[in-house]
C-alpha positions as CSV (number, residue, x, y, z in Angstrom):
1,M,8.6,41.8,33.1
2,K,9.4,41.0,29.3
3,T,6.2,42.5,27.2
4,Y,5.6,40.5,24.2
5,I,4.7,41.8,20.6
6,W,1.9,41.3,18.5
7,A,2.9,41.1,14.9
8,V,-0.5,42.5,13.5
9,D,-2.2,42.8,9.6
10,A,-5.7,43.6,8.4
11,G,-6.5,40.0,8.5
12,H,-4.4,38.4,11.3
13,A,-1.9,38.5,14.2
14,W,1.1,36.5,15.5
15,L,2.3,36.9,19.1
16,A,6.6,37.1,18.4
17,V,8.3,34.9,20.9
18,K,11.8,33.7,21.4
19,R,12.1,29.8,20.3
20,K,13.7,29.0,23.1
21,E,11.0,29.8,25.4
22,L,8.6,27.5,23.7
23,D,11.4,24.7,24.9
24,E,11.8,25.7,28.3
25,L,7.7,26.1,28.2
26,N,7.7,22.1,27.1
27,I,5.3,23.5,24.0
28,A,7.6,23.5,20.7
29,D,5.5,20.6,19.8
30,K,2.4,21.7,20.0
31,I,2.7,25.0,18.3
32,S,1.4,24.3,14.5
33,S,2.6,24.8,11.0
34,Y,0.1,28.1,11.0
35,S,3.1,30.0,12.9
36,Y,5.9,31.5,11.2
37,V,9.5,31.4,12.4
38,K,12.7,33.3,11.6
39,G,15.7,33.2,13.2
40,G,15.4,32.6,16.8
41,T,11.7,34.1,17.0
42,V,8.5,32.6,16.5
43,Y,5.5,34.0,15.3
44,L,2.4,32.3,17.1
45,E,-1.0,31.8,15.6
46,E,-3.3,34.2,17.2
47,D,-6.1,31.8,17.8
48,C,-4.8,28.6,19.0
49,D,-0.9,28.7,18.8
50,A,-0.4,31.5,21.2
51,R,-3.2,29.9,23.7
52,H,-0.7,27.2,24.5
53,F,2.1,30.1,25.0
54,F,-0.8,32.1,27.1
55,E,-1.5,28.9,29.3
56,A,2.0,27.4,30.0
57,Y,3.5,30.9,30.6
58,E,0.7,31.6,33.9
59,A,1.1,27.5,34.5
60,K,5.2,28.2,35.3
61,H,4.9,32.1,36.1
62,G,1.4,32.3,37.8
63,V,0.9,35.5,36.2
64,K,-0.5,36.2,32.5
65,P,2.4,37.4,29.9
66,T,2.2,41.1,29.1
67,T,1.8,42.0,25.5
68,K,0.9,44.7,22.9
69,E,0.3,45.4,19.6
70,G,3.0,46.2,17.1
71,K,3.0,48.3,14.3
72,H,-0.1,47.3,12.0
73,W,0.6,46.2,8.6
74,D,-1.6,45.7,5.5
75,V,0.0,42.2,5.0
76,Q,2.3,41.1,7.9
77,P,5.9,40.7,6.9
78,C,5.8,37.4,8.7
79,R,3.4,36.1,6.3
80,N,6.6,35.5,4.1
81,F,8.7,33.9,6.7
82,A,9.2,30.2,6.9
83,R,6.7,27.8,8.2
84,Y,7.1,26.9,11.9
85,S,7.8,23.2,12.3
86,N,9.1,21.4,15.6
87,Q,12.2,20.2,13.5
88,A,13.3,23.5,12.8
89,T,15.9,23.7,15.1
90,S,17.6,20.7,13.2
91,V,20.8,21.8,11.0
92,V,20.7,20.5,7.5
93,D,23.6,21.9,5.0
94,P,21.2,24.1,2.7
95,I,23.8,22.6,-0.5
96,F,22.2,19.4,0.1
97,Q,18.4,20.8,0.9
98,E,16.4,18.5,-1.0
99,P,12.5,20.0,-2.5
100,G,10.0,18.5,-0.6
101,D,7.6,15.6,-1.5
102,T,4.7,18.2,-2.2
103,L,6.3,20.5,-4.1
104,V,7.6,18.0,-6.3
105,K,4.4,16.4,-7.3
106,F,3.3,20.0,-7.9
107,I,5.8,20.2,-10.4
108,E,5.2,16.7,-11.4
109,D,1.3,17.6,-12.2
110,N,2.4,20.4,-13.7
111,N,5.0,19.4,-16.2
112,R,2.5,16.9,-17.4
113,W,-0.1,19.7,-17.8
114,I,2.1,22.0,-19.7
115,A,3.2,19.2,-21.6
116,L,0.0,19.0,-23.5
117,F,1.1,22.5,-25.3
118,N,4.5,20.8,-26.2
119,K,6.7,23.6,-23.5
120,T,9.4,21.8,-21.5
121,G,8.9,21.5,-18.0
122,M,10.9,22.1,-14.8
123,K,13.6,20.1,-13.2
124,F,15.7,20.8,-10.3
125,P,17.7,22.2,-9.5
126,L,15.3,24.9,-9.7
127,T,16.8,28.5,-11.4
128,Q,15.3,32.0,-9.8
129,A,13.0,32.0,-13.1
130,D,11.5,28.7,-12.2
131,A,10.7,29.7,-8.6
132,D,9.2,32.7,-9.6
133,D,7.6,31.1,-12.2
134,L,6.1,28.4,-9.7
135,G,5.3,31.6,-7.8
136,R,2.7,33.0,-10.4
137,T,1.6,29.8,-10.8
138,L,0.7,29.1,-7.3
139,D,-0.6,33.2,-6.9
140,G,-3.2,31.8,-9.7
141,K,-4.3,28.5,-8.1
142,L,-4.7,29.9,-4.7
143,S,-7.4,32.9,-6.3
144,P,-10.6,32.5,-4.5
145,E,-12.3,31.7,-8.1
146,N,-9.4,29.3,-8.8
147,L,-9.5,27.9,-5.5
148,H,-13.0,27.0,-5.0
149,C,-13.5,26.5,-9.3
150,D,-16.0,29.1,-9.7
151,G,-18.1,27.6,-6.8
152,E,-18.5,24.3,-8.3
153,I,-16.8,22.2,-5.4
154,S,-17.6,21.8,-1.8
155,N,-15.9,24.4,0.8
156,A,-14.0,21.1,2.1
157,E,-12.6,20.2,-0.9
158,A,-11.3,23.8,-1.7
159,M,-10.3,23.5,1.6
160,R,-8.1,20.6,1.1
161,K,-6.8,22.2,-2.3
162,Y,-5.7,24.7,-0.3
163,N,-3.7,23.2,2.3
164,F,-2.0,21.3,-0.6
165,L,-1.0,24.5,-2.1
166,S,-0.1,26.2,1.1
167,T,2.5,23.3,1.5
168,V,3.7,23.8,-1.9
169,C,4.3,27.3,-1.1
170,D,5.8,26.7,2.1
171,E,8.3,23.5,0.9
172,L,9.1,25.8,-2.2
173,N,10.2,29.0,0.4
174,I,12.3,26.2,2.5
175,Y,14.1,25.1,-1.1
176,C,14.6,29.0,-1.7
177,D,15.8,29.6,1.5
178,A,18.5,26.6,1.4
179,N,19.4,27.1,-2.6
180,G,20.2,30.7,-2.7
181,L,17.1,31.8,-4.8
182,T,14.9,34.5,-3.5
183,R,11.6,33.5,-2.5
184,P,8.4,34.3,-5.2
185,K,5.7,36.6,-3.8
186,I,2.5,34.9,-3.6
187,Y,-0.1,37.2,-2.3
188,E,-3.2,35.1,-2.4
189,L,-1.7,33.4,0.8
């Protein structure tokens, strides 16, 4: 029987499962964007997505899957992989990969802000320097004191900001992957 490996870090864990197994169990559409993907492997978020896998696996095979913990990291490398999307198997020519709407909105808003200081904004196609700049900007906006506006906003509003900024990060990573750029390091995610 196959043993599935938990990818673990100081804050969370993900179960490594082949994408084809999710398709075979008919649960690919139940997996959230809190899971990550690299190549043919999906790293299922431990709280919800792994549960879908466990339930479907047991229903099909009559036994629970065997798991074991992999190497423990301070920050699990899978956090830098692309976010899972059920459309992940569609083929897109990377040369023509367009930026996501949320990334475009973020850059437009950022361009309006820096224009107040007579600085030139970013435009597509992004350069590596642009991507690195965006990474630093996103990291700053995701820091706890900035995300929560020094405690001046509600947790619900901070969560909306976090979700928006997380989507920007995901779309930036997808854009970088598709256009031959190195993903910027964003430590606050």
